[in-house]
Each structure stands twice: as structure tokens, then as C-alpha cells.
C-alpha positions, -999 to +999 in steps of 0.1 A: +653+481+185+623+476+209+638+493+235+617+522+245+633+556+248+633+569+284+653+588+311+669+559+326+685+547+289+694+589+289+711+591+322+748+581+316+751+599+286+739+634+309+775+644+317+778+651+278+749+673+280+760+691+311+797+697+289+783+707+258+759+732+279+788+747+299+810+748+259+782+767+246+769+792+273+807+802+274+810+805+240+779+826+238+791+849+272+823+853+253+802+869+223+786+896+247+755+874+253+735+888+288+739+859+317+704+859+324+697+848+290+722+820+287+708+810+323+671+814+308+675+791+279+692+767+306+666+762+324+641+755+299+668+732+282+680+708+304+645+696+315+634+690+280+668+673+270+651+636+274+622+645+256+641+656+228+656+619+232+629+602+234+617+623+199+647+612+181+644+576+193+608+573+180+617+591+146+642+565+144+621+542+146+590+553+126+616+562+100+625+521+101+590+509+100+584+532+068+614+519+050+603+484+056+570+493+046+584+506+011+600+471+006+568+454+007+556+478-018+587+470-043+579+435-044+542+438-055 
């Protein structure tokens, strides 16, 4: 759990994100969203995906640390 979140750890999973983006884009296009709105979301979303991954890792580490601290409070 001591590993830091970074792009190199995320890179092997980029194909999952790419496939998910293509599927979601096709779903939204099929129900009538215009293509330029979908492309705008993609242009914004894909570059920030590693940042979301990093945020989730930090959040998970914080929860684990808080859980350990709460165990110490129960002992007192």
C-alpha cells in the first residue's frame, strides 16, 4: 500500500478506459446527443483520468489510515 499513484501504474489500464469511453460515447450518440458535445467531454475527460485514479488512491490510503487510528481509540 506504500506505492504512490502515478501515470506509469495507470498506463497498463488505459485500454479499459478507452473501450469504456467508446462504449459510453456510442450509447450517448445513439440516444441523440450531438457528436461535438461527446467530443468535448472526451477531450476534457481522458487527460484527467489519471488524476482521478490518483485521487482515488489517496482517498483509499486516507481511509486505511483513519481506520488504523480508530482502532487505537477503541483500545483506550
